[in-house]
C-alpha positions as CSV (number, residue, x, y, z in Angstrom):
1,M,-9.7,-2.4,2.0
2,K,-7.1,-4.8,0.8
3,K,-7.8,-4.1,-2.8
4,L,-7.6,-0.3,-2.2
5,T,-4.1,-0.4,-0.6
6,P,-2.2,-1.4,-3.7
7,L,-4.1,1.1,-5.8
8,L,-3.4,3.9,-3.3
9,L,0.3,2.9,-3.2
10,L,0.4,3.0,-7.0
11,A,-1.3,6.4,-7.2
12,F,1.0,7.8,-4.6
13,S,4.1,6.5,-6.4
14,V,3.0,8.0,-9.7
15,L,2.2,11.3,-8.1
16,S,5.5,11.4,-6.3
17,A,7.4,10.5,-9.4
18,S,5.7,13.2,-11.5
19,L,6.2,15.9,-8.8
20,L,9.9,15.0,-8.3
21,G,10.5,14.6,-12.0
22,G,9.2,18.0,-12.7
23,C,11.4,20.0,-10.4
24,N,15.0,20.5,-11.3
25,T,15.9,23.1,-8.7
26,M,15.0,23.8,-5.1
27,R,12.9,26.7,-6.4
28,G,11.0,24.3,-8.6
29,F,10.5,22.0,-5.7
30,G,9.2,24.8,-3.6
31,Q,6.7,25.7,-6.3
32,D,5.6,22.1,-6.6
33,V,5.0,21.8,-2.8
34,Q,3.1,25.1,-2.9
35,R,0.8,23.8,-5.7
36,A,0.2,20.6,-3.9
37,G,-0.7,22.5,-0.7
38,T,-3.1,24.7,-2.7
39,A,-4.7,21.7,-4.2
40,V,-5.2,20.1,-0.8
41,E,-6.6,23.4,0.6
42,N,-9.0,23.8,-2.3
43,A,-10.2,20.2,-1.9
44,A,-10.8,20.8,1.8
45,K,-12.9,23.8,1.1
46,K,-15.3,21.8,-1.1
């Protein structure tokens, strides 16, 4: 588990940076959040 924690932290950091870097407006932020929610929902259905 100790090896997994830094990897998860790195993955979360990269994901956060790419999401926040891609949205220049509040509308863009809303769309990014919606896409992330859809991805989580689809993953939960599988």
